[in-house]
N, C-alpha and C positions, 0 to 999 in steps of 0.2 A: 278277553280284553287285549292281551298282547298281540293276538292275530289281527284284531281290529286296528291297532296302532300301525302294524306292519303294512296292512292294506291301505291305510290312510296316507302313509308317506311313500307308497310305491309310485312309480312313474305313471302318469295318466295316459301316456301314449302306448297303445296296445300294438301287437304285431299285426292284427287285422287292420288297424288304422294306418299303419305304415304301408301295408300292401295296397290299400285303396288309394293312398296318396301317390304311390308309384304308378298305378294304372292310370290315374288321371294325368299324370305327367306325360305318359306315353301317348295317350289319346290327344292331348292338347299341345303336345310338343312344347311343354313348359316345365320348368323346374319346380319342385314342390315349394310351397310358401314356407319361409323360415318362421319358426315360432320361437319365442324367447325361451331361454333355458330356465327350467324350473329350479327353484332352490333345492339343493341337495342337503339333507339332514342326516347326520350319523346318529342312529338310535342305540341306546344301551338299555337293556331290560333288567328289572329287579323284581323278584316275586314277593319279597317281604320288605318292610320298612327298614329293618336293621341292615339288610343287604344294600338298600339304596343309600343309607347314611354312609356305609363303608365305601361305596363307589364314589360318592361325592368327595370324601376325605382323600381317597387315593388319587382322584383326578386333580385335586388342588395341589397335592404333593408333587405330582408330575408336571405341573404347570399347564395342564390341559383341562381347565375348569369347564363345567357344564353351563350352558346358557339357559336351558329351560328344564324344569322337572314337572312331569305330569303325575299327580298323586291321587290314588283312590282313597276314600275315607275308611272303608272296611277292608282290612287285609289280614284276616285270621289265619294261622295263629300269629302272635307277636304284637308289636306296637301298631296302633291305628294311624290313619293318615294325619290326624292333627299332631300327634307326637312326632311322626316322621318329619312333617314340615317344620316343626319347632327345632328339631335337631339339625336338619339341613341348613336352616337359616342361621343357626348358631355357628355353623362351620363356614358358610359362604354368604355374606351379606349382599352379594351382587346377583345371585341367581334369581331368575323369575320362576315363581311357583304357580302352577295351575292345578286347582283342586277339581277333580272330575268325579262327580258322584250323583246318584239319584236319590240319596237319602238326606235327611235333615238332622243328623246326629248332633252337629255343631253349627251354630250360626256363623255367618261370615265374620261378624265382629269378634267372636271367640277365637277364630283361627287367626285373624289379623293381629290380635293381641300377642300371640306367641310366635307368629311367623311373618309378621309385617316387616317393612312398612307397607302401607296400603297400596302404594303405587308399584309394588313388586309382587303382588299376590292377586290371582285371577280365578275365575270360576267358570266351569262348563258343566251343564246338566246332562245326565244320561237319560235317554240314549242320545248320543251326539251325532252331528253331521260331519262327514269327512271334510268338507270344505271349511267347516268351523275349526276343526283341529289343525288343518294345514295352515290356514290363514293366521291363526293364533301363533303357531310356531314360527312362521315367517316373520311376523311383526315383532315378536319378542326376541328372536335371535338378532334381527337387525338392530333392535333397541339395545340389546346387550353389548353388541360391538360398538355402537355409538356411545354408550355409557363408558365403556373402557377407554375409547379414544378421548372422550371429554375429560375423564379423570386424569389421563396422562397429560393432556394439555394443561389442565389446572395445576398439576404437580410441577410441570415445567415452568408455568407462569409464576407459581409461588416461589420456585427456586430463583427465577430471575428477579422477582421482587425483593427476595431476601438479599441477593447479591447487590442490587441497587441500593438497598438500605445500608448495607455495609459500606459500599463505596461512598454514599452520601455522608455517612458518619466520618469516614476517613477524610473526605474532602473538607468537611466542616472543621475537623481537628487540624488538618494541614493549614487551612486558611487562618484559624486562630493562632497557630504557631507562627505562621508567616507574618501576620499582623504584629504579633508580639516582637518578633525578631526585627521587623522593619521600624518599630517605634521604641525600642529599648537598647540600651548600651550593653554589649556582650560581656564587658568586664564587670560592671557593677550591678547590672540588671535594673538600673534606674532608667527613667525615660530619657531618650536621646534628644538631640537638637530639633529634629522634625516634630516629635511629639510635644516638645516644650513650646515651640513657636505656634503650633496649632492651638494648644491650651491657652497661650497668651492671646492669640487672636480671638478665641471664644470669650475670654475674660474682658477683653477690650470692648466688646459689644455691649456688655452689661453696665448699667450705671453704678457709680460708687468708686471711691478711691482704692487703688491697688498699688502694690510695690513690686518691682522686679530688681533683684540683686544679681550681679555677675561676680562670682568669686574665683580668684586665681591663686593657686598655691605659691608660696614664696620658696625659693631655693629648690624647687622640684627637680630641675635639671641636674643639680648637684647629686641628688639621691640616685637618679638614673646613671649618672656617670661614675659614681663611686661604688654603689651597691648592685647595680645592674637593673635591667628593665623588670625582672620579676619582682624585685623589691619595690620598684616604683608602682607596679600594678597592685601589690599588696597595700601600699600606702593609700592609693586612690580608693580602694575598697573600704579601708578604715575611715578615711575622711568622709566618704559618702554616708557611712553609718552614723558618724558623729553629727553630720549636718541634719540627718533625719531626726535624731534625738533632740537637737537644740532648736529646730525650726518651729515657727508658729504653727498652731493647730490648723490642719487642712492645707498647709503649704505644699507646693509641688517642688520637688528637688529633682533636677535633671543634670546629667553630665553632657555638657555641650561639645566636648572634644578636648583631647589632651588633658591638661590639669585645670580646665575651666568647668565650673558648675554654675547652674542657673537656679534661682529660687524665686518663686512666684507666690505672693500671698496678699490677702486683703489687709488694709490698714486704716486706722482712723485719721492718720496724718503723717507728716514728714518726721516728726519727733519720735513717734511710736515705731515707725519703720526703721529709723536710724538705730534705736535701741535694740530692735530685733536683729538687725544686721551686726551690731556690736557683739551680741550673744553668740551669733554664728561664728564670728572671727575668733572669739575667746574659746569656743568649743574645740576648734581645730588647732589652736595655738598651744598645744600640749605635746609632751613626749610620747612617741608611739614606738612600740617594740615591733621591729620588722626583721624576721629571720634571725633573731638573736641580737640585732643591732638596735640601739636607741636612736631614734630619729626625732629631732625637734621639728614639730609641725608649725605652720604659720600660713597666713593667707591675707590677701587684700581684697577689697570689694568696691564695686561701683554700684550705686543705688539710684533708681529713679522712681519717683512717686507721681502718678498721673491719674486723671479722671477717666473712667470708662464711659462707654455709650456715646462717644464723640467721633466714631469712625477712625480711631487711632490705628495706625499701621503697626502691626507687631514687630516687623523688621526694624522700623524706626525706633521703637522702644528698646529693642536689643542694641541697636547702634548707639543710642544715647547712654545706656548702661555701660557699654564698652568704653565710651568716651570718659565716663566718670571713673571707670576702673583704671584707665590709662593715667588719669590725673592722680589717682591713689598710688599707683606704682611709682610715679615720679616723686611723690611726697615721702616715700619710704615704705617699710614693711609694716604689716598689721594695721593698715589705715582703711577707713571707710570714707568714701567721698559721695556726696549727694549731687546729682546732676543739676547744673544750672545753665541757662542759655549762653553764658559767656564761654562755656567749654566748646560750643559748636559753631565753628566758623561757617559751617554749611547752612546754618539756620538763616543767616543773612543772605547767603546765595539763593536759598529757596524763596525768600521773600522777593528778591529781585526777579526770579523766574516767574513767580505768580504775577507780579506787576507787568512784566514784559509780555506774558501770554495774553493778558486781557487786551493788549493793544496790537498783538502780532497780526491778527486777521485784518485790522484796518490798515496796517502798514504794508500789507502784501508780503509779509515775511514767511508765510506758510505755503507749502506746496506738497503735491503728492508725487511719489515715485511708484513705479509699477514693476513687479517681478513676476515673470510668467510661471504658470503651473502647467506642466506638460504631461501627456499620457505616457505610460511606461513603454508601450510597444513601438509606436511610430513617432514619438516626441511631437505630437500635435499640441499646439498651444490651445488649451481648452479654457483657460482663465488667467486672471492676473490678481495678485494680492496688492491692495492699495496700502502704501507705507507713507506715513506722515513725516515730513521734513520741516525743520525750522532753522532758517538762516538769519540770525539777528544782525543788526547793524553795529551793535556795541561789542558783542562777544563772538561773532561769527557763528558757524554751525553748532547747534546744541543737540546732543544725542537724544533720541526718543526715550531711551532708558533713564534719562535724567529728568526730562520735563513731564513725561506721561504720569509717573507716580505722583509728582507734585500736583498736577491737574486733577488726578483721581481723588486726592484728599480734599479738594475744594469743588465748588460748583462749576469751575471752569471746564471740567471734563465734558459737561453737557454741551456747552458752546463749541468746544473743540470737536466733539464727536459729530455735531450737526454740520459743521463746516466740512469735515471729511466726507460724510455721507453725501451731501449735496454735490461736492466736487467730483466724487467718484461716479455718481449716477450721471452727471453731466458729460463726463468723458466717455462713459459706457455707450452713449448714443452713437459714437463714431466707430465702434467696433462691429464687425460683421456678425457676431453671434456668441462671442465668448462671455463668460460671467466675470464679475468683479467680486473679490473677497475682501470684506471690510471687518476690521477688528472692533469689537465692542467691549468696553471695560465692565467689570462687575457692577459698578455703580450705574452705568448706562443701562445695563440689562435689567436692573431692579427699578428702573425709572417707571413712574406711573404711566399707564397707557402706552407702554413701549411698543406693543404689537400694532396698535392703531396708528401710532406716529410713523413707524417704518412703512406701513401700507400706504399712508397718505403721501409720503415722500416719493415712493416709486410710481404712484398714480400721477402725481404732478409732473414727474419726469417723463412719463409715457414709457416706462420700462416694465417688462414682465418680471414678476417676483422671482421666477426661475433663474434670472440672470444676476441675482444678488445673493451672494453667500455670506451668511452671518457667522463670523468667527468669535467664539467665546472660550474662555478658559475654564478649567475644572472648578476653580474657586467660585466663578460666577454662578454655577448651577448647584454646587453642593452645599453652599451656605444656607440655602433654603430649597431643598430638593423638590418638595411638593409644588411650590409655586413655580419653580423653574420648569418642571415637567409640563405643567399646564401651559406656560408661555411658549415652550418649544413646540408643543402639540399644535397650538394655534398658528404659529409661524409656518409649520410644515403643511397644515391644512390650506393655507393661503398660497402655497407654492414656493416658499423661500427655501434655499439650501441652508443646512446647518452643519458647521464644522466645529469639532472640539479641538481647540488649539493646545499645543504643548502637552499632548497626551503622554502620560507616563511619569510626569513630574509632580502630579498632585496627589490627592488622597481618595481617588475614586474607588468604587467597588464594582465588581462585575454585575451585581444585581442592579445598581443604579444606572450603569451604562445601558443595560438592556431595556430599562423602562423609559429612557429618554428618546425623543424623536430626533435622531441624528441622521445625517447623510454620510459623514466621513470623519475619520480621526486623523489628526496631524501629529506625526511623530516628532517629538522635540529634537532640535538639532544636536543637543548634547549626546544623544544616543547614536545619531548618525556619525558624528565626529569620532566616537569611540569604537565604531564597528571593527575597524582594521587593527585595533590595539588591544581591545578588551573583549574577552569571551562573554562577559556579562552583558555588555552593550549589544553585541550581536544577538544574544539570546533574547534580550528584551525586545529588540526590533522584530525578530521572527515571531515572538509571542503576540505582539501588538498586531502584526499583519494577519496572523491566523485568527485572532480574536475578531478583527474587523470583518474578515471574510466569513467567519461563522455567523456573525450578526447581520450579514448582508450590507456592510458599510464599506465605502471606499477608504483607502488609506493613502494619505499624502505624506511623503517623506520630505521634510524641509531641511535646508542646510547641506544639500548635496554639493560637494566641491571637487570630487575626483572621479575618474572613470572607474576605478575599482569599486567605489561606493555605488555608482550607477549599476554596475554588474551585479553586485551582491543584493541590491534592493530589487532588481528585476527578477533575480532568482528567488528571492524571498516572497515575491508576489505583491509588492506595493503597487497600487493602481496608478499613482501619479507621483511626479518628482518635481522638486523646486530647489533652486540654489544657484550659487555662483558658477557651477559647472555649465549651466545652460545660459544664464545671463545675470548680471548684477541688476539691482533696482535701477530702472531707467526713466527717462522723462516721458511725459504724456505723448509727445510726437513720436518718439521711438517705439513706444508701446503700441501706438496706433498702426505704425508700419508693420510691426511684428504680428499684430492681430490679423491684418490682411494677408500676410504671408502664410500664416497658419502653421506651417511645419518648420521645425528647426533642422538645419543641415547636420551632417554627420561629422564634418571636419572640425578640428579645434584650432583656435588661434594660439598665439605665443603665450598668452597668459593662462591657457588651460580652459578658458570659457568657451562653450560651444557657440558657434556662430549661428545667427539667425538672419540670413539675408544681408549680412554685413553690418547690421545695426544692433548694437547691444545696449546703448544708452549709458 
């Protein structure tokens, strides 16, 4: 049998065959035809089963495992083929076993039970054909190498998966820590102003009365000045603990900054809220031991009770509570003051603004100014942002930061927004190809049939949707993320540009940014302004640019005012720039001239603004 195996695996090319091929080459003046190399197999022979088992064990130890084992069933004396196959399989689960026999001592099922799996055990009947043995060996050796390569690939893949799972867990933990740090005060671990205003905004959307108290410690500066800042920090921690113990059930206690705390809670009415606030003041008006010193605590509070579900601006609620606190401070220490309209001179001003806005369009007091948005590389003017201006006859120019929030709280924002959109689209017709970027408030964005209305406006104006960029803030889309995602998807499908304005100042998450249909991110001017002074601002700018590029989004840096900022932003990779360095907001005529000029020059005028054909507006 061993001789049969040797002849089976010997080369099929004989010396006579080689001589014939040489003669043919001489006769026909041709080189012999090349034949593919036959597989070369290294044979190891064992006369008994125990010897074969020992050979397999030694091969495994040396790292030179066998690929195939041909085993006869009858091998007296010693163990038979079935037992040999069983022991070899126990040593090497990867070897391919071929049972070669002319007898039926054991059924294939019996052998598979002890030497399987079934896909690694094969059978050849005696007497066998040479081709049968050779082909079986070639196929099983190739399979053995493929199985090893596949196992190594799977092992590497499993290792990579494990590494990714560890990295994912680390990222989740880091994100959780980052969110906690961003929303909590490092001294007291209470929610900070950002978290408090967000919670206040959420509560203001729900119906029902709620109260907000702003508490300020009395004589806190004296503690800092006499006992040191460490003593002041210890007192703040003690006060925070006492406020938590005395606050109404489910109240939110936050440190707003310095020695100011905010308290948010539901209440049945002003009287109940006042009593709850009195208990808070009484709780902190006690003697506290700080670093061995007795410190007499005390605080004053401003309180506002308001109805939720009416679109109340949380910043305005905080402002009114602050007005009440100022009144309490003026009245003395340990006082609680409930806000009333007489405390707010600004209320009357807001009412005058609302009345004036309703007539501003008819009086022709509104106008649009345009500020160019230029490409990073060649300063090509690719678009303009439309900026609303209001010049009243009675009070003169009024800042948009003053009248836009007031309009947002009333239905006037829709009339105002419609006027802006129509005026911008009408002016857009005179430009050679640039787009116009129009800001839409959260209330406009949530307007019924917003998508249909915008599409109708551009169709009436005869403008391609690709030339209108819709600017929205993070607040507009994250208040109702699912609805916002659907709205943005429809707008993008119709061809509109979508820009997320003031990015970095809101409460967005990477997951939400990824699922929204956006074209670009606009970095808030506060980060651009701080790039040259604060490492944190520069890091944030670089992070936003890299995030935008990773998501395939453009990045517009607004508020660019210096050549140094331009250089840093170009190095960072911002795709577009906007700000006073290139041009101040200009009139429609000046914007039209700049649009036709297309490129801004490289020289700067005396004010530091980059010239654009001599017309800056």
